[in-house]
C-alpha positions in Angstrom: 0.7 13.5 -30.2 1.6 16.8 -28.6 5.3 17.8 -28.5 7.1 18.1 -25.2 7.7 21.8 -25.8 3.9 22.3 -26.1 3.2 20.3 -22.9 5.8 22.4 -21.0 4.1 25.5 -22.3 0.8 24.5 -20.8 2.5 24.8 -17.4 4.2 28.1 -18.0 3.4 31.5 -16.7 0.3 32.7 -18.5 -0.2 29.2 -20.0 -3.4 27.2 -20.3 -3.3 25.9 -16.7 -2.6 29.3 -15.1 -5.6 30.7 -17.0 -8.0 27.8 -16.3 -7.2 26.7 -12.8 -7.5 29.2 -9.9 -4.4 29.3 -7.8 -2.2 27.4 -10.2 1.5 28.2 -9.7 3.9 27.6 -12.5 6.9 25.4 -11.4 10.0 24.8 -13.5 10.4 21.2 -12.1 6.8 20.4 -13.1 7.4 21.7 -16.6 10.6 19.6 -16.8 8.8 16.4 -15.7 5.8 17.0 -18.0 8.2 17.4 -20.9 10.2 14.2 -20.0 7.1 12.2 -19.6 5.8 13.3 -22.9 9.1 12.4 -24.7 9.0 8.9 -23.0 5.4 8.4 -24.2 6.3 9.4 -27.7 9.4 7.1 -27.8 7.7 4.2 -26.0 10.6 4.2 -23.5 10.8 3.8 -19.7 11.5 6.7 -17.3 12.1 6.9 -13.6 11.3 10.3 -12.0 11.8 11.4 -8.5 9.8 14.5 -8.0 10.2 16.2 -4.6 7.3 17.3 -2.5 5.5 20.2 -4.2 6.6 19.5 -7.7 3.1 18.8 -8.8 3.9 15.4 -10.3 0.3 14.3 -10.6 -0.5 17.1 -13.2 3.0 16.5 -14.7 2.0 13.0 -15.8 -1.7 13.5 -16.2 -1.4 16.3 -18.8 0.8 14.1 -21.2 -1.6 11.2 -20.5 -4.6 13.3 -21.6 -2.8 14.6 -24.6 -0.9 11.4 -25.7 -3.5 10.0 -28.0 -2.6 6.6 -26.5 -4.4 4.2 -24.2 -2.9 4.9 -20.8 -3.1 3.0 -17.4 -2.3 5.0 -14.3 -1.6 3.1 -11.2 -1.5 4.5 -7.6 -0.3 3.0 -4.4 -3.5 3.4 -2.4 -7.3 3.4 -3.1 -7.5 6.8 -1.4 -5.1 8.3 -3.9 -6.9 6.5 -6.7 -10.2 8.1 -5.7 -8.5 11.5 -5.3 -6.9 11.3 -8.7 -10.1 10.1 -10.5 -12.5 12.3 -8.6 -10.6 15.6 -8.3 -7.3 15.9 -10.2 -8.4 14.2 -13.5 -11.6 16.1 -14.0 -10.0 19.4 -13.1 -7.2 19.0 -15.6 -9.3 17.5 -18.3 -11.6 20.5 -18.2 -8.7 22.9 -18.2 -7.2 21.2 -21.2 -10.5 20.6 -23.0 -9.7 16.9 -23.2 -12.6 14.7 -24.1 -11.5 11.2 -23.3 -13.3 8.1 -22.0 -11.9 7.6 -18.5 -12.5 4.8 -16.1 -11.9 3.9 -12.5 -11.2 0.2 -11.8 -10.7 -1.4 -8.4 -10.2 -4.9 -7.2 -13.3 -7.1 -7.1 -13.5 -7.0 -3.3 -14.6 -3.3 -3.6 -17.8 -4.3 -5.5 -21.0 -5.9 -4.3 -21.4 -9.5 -5.6 -25.1 -10.0 -6.4 -24.8 -13.8 -6.3 -23.1 -13.9 -2.9 -25.5 -11.3 -1.5 -28.4 -13.6 -2.4 -26.6 -16.6 -1.0 -26.2 -14.7 2.3 -29.9 -13.9 2.3 -30.7 -17.6 2.1 -28.2 -18.6 4.8 -30.1 -19.3 8.1 -26.8 -18.8 9.9 -26.8 -15.2 8.8 -30.4 -14.3 9.9 -29.2 -11.5 12.2 -28.0 -9.8 9.0 -31.1 -10.2 6.9 -32.4 -6.7 7.5 -29.1 -5.2 6.5 -29.0 -7.5 3.4 -32.5 -6.3 2.4 -31.3 -2.7 2.6 -28.3 -3.6 0.4 -30.4 -5.4 -2.1 -32.6 -2.3 -2.5 -29.5 -0.2 -2.9 -28.1 -2.6 -5.5 -31.1 -1.7 -7.8 -30.1 1.9 -7.9 -26.3 2.1 -7.6 -24.5 2.7 -10.9 -21.3 1.0 -9.9 -22.0 -1.2 -6.8 -19.0 0.0 -4.8 -19.2 -1.1 -1.2 -17.6 2.2 -0.1 -20.8 3.9 -1.2 -23.2 1.8 0.8 -25.7 3.9 2.9 -25.3 3.6 6.7 -22.3 2.2 8.5 -19.5 0.7 6.5 -19.6 -3.1 6.6 -17.0 -4.8 8.7 -14.3 -6.9 7.0 -16.1 -10.2 7.6 -19.5 -8.9 6.4 -17.9 -7.3 3.3 -16.3 -10.6 2.4 -19.6 -12.3 2.5 -21.2 -9.9 -0.1 -18.2 -9.5 -2.4 -16.3 -12.0 -4.5 -12.7 -13.1 -4.8 -10.8 -14.6 -7.7 -11.3 -17.9 -6.0 -15.1 -18.0 -5.4 -16.2 -16.0 -8.5 -18.3 -18.2 -10.8 -17.4 -16.1 -13.9 -19.6 -16.4 -17.0 -21.4 -19.4 -15.3 -22.9 -17.1 -12.8 -26.7 -16.3 -13.2 -25.9 -12.7 -12.3 -23.1 -12.3 -14.8 -25.0 -9.9 -17.1 -25.6 -7.5 -14.1 -22.3 -8.1 -12.4 -20.7 -4.8 -11.1 -17.2 -6.2 -11.6 -17.9 -7.1 -15.2 -19.4 -3.7 -15.8 -16.4 -2.0 -14.4 -14.0 -4.1 -16.4 -16.0 -3.5 -19.6 -15.9 0.3 -19.0 -12.1 0.0 -18.4 -11.6 -2.0 -21.6 -13.5 0.8 -23.6 -11.6 3.7 -21.9 -8.8 5.8 -23.2 -7.4 6.3 -19.7 -7.9 3.9 -16.7 -7.0 4.5 -13.1 -6.1 1.4 -11.1 -4.0 0.7 -8.0 -0.8 -1.3 -7.7 -2.5 -4.4 -6.2 -4.8 -4.6 -9.2 -2.1 -4.1 -11.7 -0.1 -7.0 -10.3 -3.2 -9.1 -10.1 -3.9 -8.4 -13.8 -0.6 -10.0 -14.7 -1.5 -13.1 -12.8 -4.9 -13.3 -14.4 -3.4 -12.5 -17.9 -1.2 -15.6 -17.5 -4.4 -17.6 -17.1 -5.9 -16.3 -20.3 -7.8 -13.3 -19.1 -7.0 -9.6 -18.5 -9.0 -7.1 -16.4 -7.2 -4.2 -18.1 -7.2 -2.9 -21.6 -4.1 -3.2 -23.7 -2.1 -0.2 -22.5 0.3 1.7 -24.7 1.6 3.6 -21.7 1.7 2.9 -18.0 2.3 5.4 -15.2 3.2 4.1 -11.7 2.7 6.8 -9.0 4.0 6.1 -5.5 6.5 3.8 -7.3 8.7 3.5 -4.2 6.3 0.7 -3.1 6.9 -1.5 -6.1 10.0 -3.5 -5.0 8.2 -4.8 -1.9 4.8 -5.2 -3.6 6.5 -7.2 -6.4 7.9 -9.7 -3.8 4.4 -10.2 -2.4 2.5 -10.5 -5.7 5.0 -12.7 -7.5 5.1 -15.2 -4.6 2.5 -17.8 -3.6 0.4 -18.0 -0.5 -2.2 -20.2 1.2 -4.0 -19.0 4.3 -6.1 -20.9 6.9 -8.8 -18.3 5.9 -8.8 -19.6 2.4 -9.0 -23.2 3.5 -12.0 -22.4 5.8 -13.6 -20.4 3.0 -13.6 -23.2 0.4 -14.9 -25.7 3.0 -17.7 -23.2 3.9 -18.7 -22.4 0.3 -18.6 -26.1 -0.7 -20.7 -27.0 2.4 -23.2 -24.3 1.3 -23.6 -26.0 -2.1 -23.9 -29.5 -0.5 -27.0 -28.3 1.4 -28.9 -28.4 -1.9 -28.1 -32.1 -2.4 -28.5 -35.2 -0.3 -26.1 -37.6 -2.0 -22.6 -36.4 -1.2 -21.6 -38.2 2.1 -17.9 -38.7 1.0 -17.5 -35.0 0.2 -19.2 -34.0 3.4 -16.8 -36.2 5.4 -13.8 -34.8 3.4 -14.8 -31.3 4.2 -15.3 -31.9 7.8 -11.9 -33.4 8.1 -10.4 -30.5 6.2 -12.0 -28.0 8.7 -10.7 -30.1 11.6 -7.2 -30.2 10.2 -7.3 -26.4 9.4 -8.5 -25.7 12.9 -5.5 -27.6 14.3 -3.2 -25.6 12.0 -4.8 -22.4 13.3 -3.8 -23.5 16.8 -0.2 -23.6 15.7 -0.4 -19.8 15.0 -2.2 -19.1 18.3 0.8 -17.4 19.9 0.1 -14.3 17.7 2.5 -12.0 16.0 4.3 -14.9 14.4 6.5 -14.3 11.4 9.2 -16.9 10.8 10.8 -19.2 8.3 8.8 -22.3 7.4 11.7 -24.5 8.6 11.4 -23.1 12.1 7.6 -23.3 12.1 7.8 -26.9 10.8 10.1 -27.8 13.7 7.5 -26.9 16.3 5.9 -29.8 18.2 3.1 -31.3 16.1 3.3 -28.8 13.2 4.8 -31.2 10.7 2.0 -33.7 11.2 -0.6 -30.9 10.9 0.8 -29.6 7.7 0.9 -33.2 6.2 -2.7 -33.7 7.3 -3.9 -30.5 5.7 -2.3 -31.4 2.4 -3.9 -34.8 2.4 -7.4 -33.3 3.2 -7.1 -30.8 0.4 -6.3 -33.7 -2.0 -9.2 -35.7 -0.7 -11.7 -32.8 -1.1 -10.4 -32.4 -4.7 -11.0 -36.0 -5.5 -14.5 -35.9 -4.1 -15.4 -32.8 -6.1 -14.3 -34.1 -9.5 -17.3 -36.3 -10.1 -19.6 -33.4 -9.2 -18.0 -30.7 -11.4 -20.7 -30.7 -14.1 -23.6 -30.9 -11.5 -23.6 -27.1 -10.8 -21.5 -24.0 -11.5 -20.8 -23.8 -7.7 -19.3 -27.3 -7.6 -17.3 -26.5 -10.7 -15.9 -23.3 -9.1 -15.2 -25.2 -5.8 -13.2 -27.8 -7.8 -11.2 -25.2 -9.6 -10.4 -23.5 -6.2 -9.4 -26.8 -4.6 -7.1 -27.7 -7.5 -5.3 -24.3 -7.2 -5.1 -24.6 -3.4 -3.6 -28.1 -3.8 -1.1 -26.9 -6.3 0.0 -23.9 -4.1 0.0 -25.9 -0.9 2.8 -28.2 -2.1 4.8 -25.1 -3.0 4.4 -23.2 0.3 4.2 -26.1 2.8 7.4 -28.1 1.9 10.4 -26.9 3.8 12.8 -29.2 1.9 12.3 -27.6 -1.5 15.5 -25.9 -2.8 14.8 -23.0 -5.1 15.1 -19.2 -5.2 12.2 -18.7 -2.9 12.0 -18.1 0.9 9.3 -20.0 2.6 7.8 -18.4 5.7 4.7 -18.2 7.8 2.8 -15.4 9.5 -0.1 -14.9 11.9 -3.2 -13.6 10.2 -6.4 -13.0 12.1 -7.1 -16.1 14.2 -5.0 -18.3 11.9 -2.2 -17.7 9.6 -0.7 -18.0 6.2 2.1 -20.0 4.5 4.1 -18.1 1.8 6.7 -18.8 -0.8 8.3 -15.5 -1.8 10.9 -15.1 -4.6 14.1 -13.3 -3.8 14.5 -12.0 -7.4 11.6 -10.3 -9.2 13.3 -8.7 -12.1 12.3 -11.6 -14.4 8.6 -11.7 -13.6 8.4 -7.9 -13.6 10.0 -7.8 -17.1 7.2 -10.2 -18.2 4.6 -8.0 -16.6 5.9 -5.0 -18.5 6.0 -7.0 -21.7 2.3 -7.6 -21.2 1.8 -3.9 -21.6 4.3 -2.9 -24.2 5.1 0.8 -24.5 6.3 3.5 -22.1 6.4 2.9 -18.4 6.8 5.9 -16.1 7.9 5.3 -12.5 7.5 8.3 -10.1 7.4 9.1 -6.5 8.7 11.8 -4.2 11.2 9.3 -2.8 13.0 6.8 -5.1 16.7 7.6 -4.5 19.0 7.2 -1.6 20.8 10.5 -2.1 21.3 10.5 -5.8 21.5 6.8 -6.2 18.4 5.0 -7.7 20.0 1.5 -7.6 17.9 0.4 -4.6 14.8 1.0 -6.6 15.9 0.1 -10.2 18.1 -2.9 -9.4 15.5 -5.3 -7.9 13.0 -4.5 -10.6 15.5 -5.0 -13.5 15.3 -1.3 -14.5 19.1 -0.7 -14.7 19.8 1.5 -17.6 16.4 3.2 -17.5 16.4 7.0 -18.0 16.4 8.8 -14.7 15.3 12.3 -13.6 15.7 13.7 -10.2 13.8 16.9 -9.4 14.2 18.6 -6.1 11.3 20.0 -4.2 10.5 23.6 -5.2 9.8 24.5 -1.5 12.3 26.8 0.1 13.5 24.6 3.0 16.2 27.1 3.9 13.5 29.6 4.8 10.5 27.3 5.7 12.1 24.6 7.8 14.7 23.9 10.5 16.4 20.7 11.7 17.0 19.8 15.3 19.3 16.9 16.4 18.9 16.7 20.2 22.2 16.0 22.0 23.2 13.5 24.7 20.6 10.8 23.9 21.5 7.2 24.6 21.9 4.6 21.8 18.6 3.3 20.4 19.2 -0.2 21.8 19.6 1.3 25.4 16.5 0.5 27.6 16.5 4.1 28.6 16.2 5.4 25.0 12.4 5.8 24.8 12.1 7.7 28.1 15.1 9.9 27.1 13.5 10.7 23.8 10.1 11.5 25.3 11.9 13.9 27.7 13.7 15.5 24.9 10.4 15.9 22.9 8.5 17.6 25.8 10.1 21.1 25.7 10.0 21.1 21.9 6.3 20.2 21.7 5.5 22.8 24.5 7.4 25.4 22.4 5.3 24.6 19.3 2.1 24.4 21.4 1.4 21.0 19.8 0.8 20.8 16.1 3.1 17.8 16.1 3.5 14.4 14.4 5.5 11.9 16.4 6.4 9.2 13.9 7.6 5.9 15.4 9.2 2.9 13.9 7.2 0.3 15.8 3.9 -0.2 17.5 5.5 -0.9 20.8 7.3 2.5 20.6 3.9 4.1 19.6 2.2 2.9 22.7 5.1 4.0 24.9 5.4 7.5 23.5 1.6 8.0 23.6 1.6 7.1 27.3 4.6 9.2 28.2 3.5 12.2 26.3 0.0 12.1 27.7 1.4 12.2 31.1 4.0 14.9 30.3 1.6 17.2 28.2 -1.8 17.1 30.0 -2.6 20.5 28.5 -2.5 19.1 24.9 -4.7 16.6 23.2 -2.4 13.6 22.4 -3.9 11.3 19.8 -2.6 7.8 19.0 -2.9 5.8 15.9 -5.7 3.2 16.2 -7.6 5.5 18.6 -9.9 6.2 15.7 -10.0 5.4 11.9 -7.2 7.2 10.0 -9.5 9.8 8.4 -11.1 10.7 11.7 -7.8 10.8 13.5 -6.5 13.4 10.9 -9.7 15.4 11.1 -9.4 15.7 14.9 -5.7 16.6 14.6 -6.4 19.4 12.1 -9.4 20.8 13.9 -7.6 20.9 17.2 -4.7 22.9 15.9 -2.6 22.1 19.0 -2.8 18.2 18.9 0.0 15.7 19.1 -0.5 12.7 16.9 1.7 9.6 17.7 1.7 7.2 14.8 3.7 4.5 12.9 4.1 3.1 9.4 0.9 4.2 7.7 1.4 7.8 8.6 4.9 8.0 7.3 3.5 8.5 3.8 0.3 9.4 2.0 -0.7 12.0 4.7 -1.1 15.6 3.6 -1.7 18.1 6.3 -1.1 21.7 4.9 -1.1 24.8 7.0 -0.2 25.6 10.7 -2.0 22.6 12.1 1.2 20.6 11.5 4.4 22.6 12.3 6.6 19.9 14.0 7.6 16.4 12.8 9.5 14.3 15.3 11.0 10.9 14.3 12.1 8.7 17.1 14.8 6.7 15.3 16.1 5.8 11.8 13.6 3.4 10.2 15.8 0.4 9.7 13.8 -2.8 9.2 13.5 -4.9 12.3 15.7 -7.9 12.4 14.1 -11.3 12.2 11.9 -10.7 9.2 12.2 -14.0 7.1 12.1 -12.3 3.7 14.5 -9.5 4.6 16.9 -11.9 6.3 16.9 -14.2 3.2 17.6 -11.2 0.9 20.5 -10.0 3.1 21.9 -13.5 3.2 21.8 -13.7 -0.6 23.6 -10.3 -1.0 26.2 -11.5 1.5 26.7 -14.8 -0.3 27.1 -12.9 -3.5 30.0 -11.0 -2.0 28.1 -7.8 -1.4 27.5 -5.6 1.6 23.9 -6.1 2.9 23.9 -3.0 5.1 25.1 -0.6 2.3 23.3 -2.2 -0.5 19.9 -2.8 1.1 19.3 -1.8 4.8 20.7 1.7 4.6 19.1 2.8 1.2 15.8 1.3 2.4 15.9 3.3 5.6 16.9 6.5 3.8 13.9 6.2 1.4 11.5 5.5 4.3 13.0 8.4 6.4 12.5 10.8 3.5 8.9 9.7 3.3 8.4 10.7 6.9 10.3 14.0 6.6 8.0 14.8 3.6 5.1 15.2 6.0 6.5 18.5 7.3 6.3 21.0 4.4 3.3 20.5 2.1 2.8 24.0 0.8 4.7 27.1 -0.1 3.4 28.9 3.0 4.1 26.0 5.5 6.8 26.4 8.1 8.0 23.7 10.5 10.7 22.0 12.5 12.1 18.5 11.9 13.4 16.8 15.0 15.4 13.6 14.4 16.1 11.9 17.7 18.5 9.1 16.6 22.0 9.9 17.9 23.5 7.6 15.2 23.1 10.5 12.7 26.0 12.1 14.4 27.9 9.1 15.9 28.0 6.8 12.8 29.8 7.4 9.6 26.6 6.6 7.6 24.8 9.5 9.4 26.3 12.0 7.0 24.9 10.1 4.0 21.4 10.1 5.7 21.5 13.8 6.4 22.7 14.6 2.9 19.6 12.8 1.5 17.3 15.2 3.3 16.0 18.6 1.9 18.6 21.3 2.7 17.5 23.0 5.8 19.5 24.9 8.5 20.4 22.9 11.6 19.8 24.6 14.9 22.5 24.4 17.5 20.7 24.7 20.8 17.3 24.0 22.4 16.8 27.8 23.0 17.0 28.3 19.2 14.5 25.5 18.7 12.1 27.0 21.1 12.5 30.5 19.6 11.9 29.2 16.0 8.8 27.2 17.1 7.3 30.1 19.1 7.9 32.3 16.1 6.0 30.1 13.6 3.3 28.7 15.9 -0.2 30.2 16.1 -0.9 32.1 19.3 -1.9 29.6 22.0 -5.1 31.5 22.7 -6.2 30.9 19.2 -6.5 27.2 19.9 
C-alpha cells in the first residue's frame, strides 16, 4: 500500500504524472483528494468528497485505486462515463504509473448479445423480416470478443429488437442454457471476478445487491468501492430498493412461454391461461392509455374499471403459475418461465394492493404503450447499509455537486451516511476572471402565464451579443418546446437546436461544429455534458429546478417529513434544487481557458429569502448590473461572427 504523501507527490509539479502525461497540470485540490482517498482505502473507512469542476477527481481516485493493492470496484452514473473511464482515463493513468493490474469493464446483461435468444429469434416465423439482420449478427457473434451490442456493425438496433437478442434477469436460463459455455455475459462476469479493478455503473451495482441476496453475485468481493457521480445515489436507491411490475413484463412472459409451447402439443390449459393473461394485460394497458400518467395507486385504483382489471391480472398470473408447475422439469425454458411467473406473482401482490400499510408508496406510471406499478420505500438507509456490508471496506462517494452550500445532509442523510468523513474541494477555475453572472430584472413570477415569453424576450439580446454559443437549460419538456419555437422565430440568423431533434451525441457534435448554435435542452443536458472551448460561452437557465408537484414519490417523502415535524421545503425541496442547479451551472466553465456568462432568469433569486442561499452555493463570479455590461462582456469573449 502506498502512503498518502507518496500519492500526492505523484500529482505534484515535476511528479510522475507531469512527466508522463502531456498537458497535465498539477492542482492542489487534486492532490488533497488523492491523499484523502488513499487514507480512506488504507483505513477501510468511508469518505464523501465534493470535488468542484476542474479538480480532476477521476485521476484523484484512480491513482489510489491502481496503487492500493486491493480489489476495487469503480461505479459511474452512466455507461458513457463508464466507457470513457475504462477506454481513456484508466489506460492513460495505468501507463503513466506503470501499474500492471487486471482490469475489467462490466455492464448490465442488456448490453450483451444473448446467443440463445438470437437463435430463438431466427426460428420465429413472426420475425422473418429481421432474418437477414439476424444472420449478419450471428456472423458477427463468431468474431466479437465481448458481444457488446454497441459494437454491432451497421445501424444500432432499436430498443425492441435489442430486447429480442439480449437477455434479462427474468428470461435468462442460467447454467441450464445450451449456450452457457459461450455466453458473453458469463465471460464478462468471469473476467470481472478475476480482475483487480472493475468498472461498473450504478444500476449494475444496485442490481448486484439484489442478485447477491438470491445467492449469486455478478461482482467480485470488493475491498474498496468508488462511486463517481454519487449525487445520483439517493434517487437511484429509491428506485432499486423498490419493487415493480410492468405490463411489458407481463406480455413478455406470456410471449416467451407461448414460444416454448409451440414445441409441444399437450398444454391446452397453459395456452388458455396465457391467452387470458394477455387479454387482462391488454385491458390494463388501456387504463394507462391517457399517456404521461404518474399517480398514487389509490388514485389509479379508483378509476372506472381499474380495480377489476388489477384483480383479474393477479388471478391470471396465479393461473399461469399453477399451469407451469407440472411442466417445470420438461425443459429449461419451462423451468425459467415458472421461476419468472412465481416472482411476478410475488411482486404483483406487493405493488397492486392499495390497502397495504407499510413504509412504501405505491404508484403507477405510463411506460410505452402500457405502464408499470411500483412500490417504493421512503427510507433506504437500511437496505443501503446492507448493500455496503456486502462489499466491506472503504466506500468513496464523489461528485462535483453533493452539498447545498456547505451542507451534505441532503445527500448523506437519506443514505445513512451521517458521521461519514466529508471533504469539500472548490473548483480550481478562476470564476472571478473567467465568468460573469446576469440576473435579468423585471421578469414576472415563474407561475405567471407571461413568464416564458418574457424570458425568451430577455434571452434574445444576450444570445445576439454572444452570437450564439449558448445552452438554454429548461426545467420541463413543455418549456423546452416553447423556448425552441420562440427563439427560432426571434433568432433566424442562428441555428437553434432542440433536444430530441437528433440523438444526444449528434446534437452536441452539431452544436460544437456550428460555433454559433443555440441548444435548448432539459434534464439530460444539465449534467454529464462537457463542451470545452468557445463553442459554449453562454448558459441560460430558465428557472430554479424545483421538482414539479404531483410526483407520487416526492409528495410522499414531503408528507413524511412534515409528519415528523420537519420542514419539507428547507430539508428536501430547496437542497435538491440547489444541487440540480449547480449541475447545470457546471456546464459553463470546463477548462482553464474557458470564459462565459451565466444567465439565471428566475426572479425568486432576488425576491425570496432563500435566493441568497441559492446564489451563495454557486461558484463566486461577479454579477453584472446592466444589460449593456452583459453585451460588452459577451462581445469581448465571443469569437468574431465572421469566423462562424
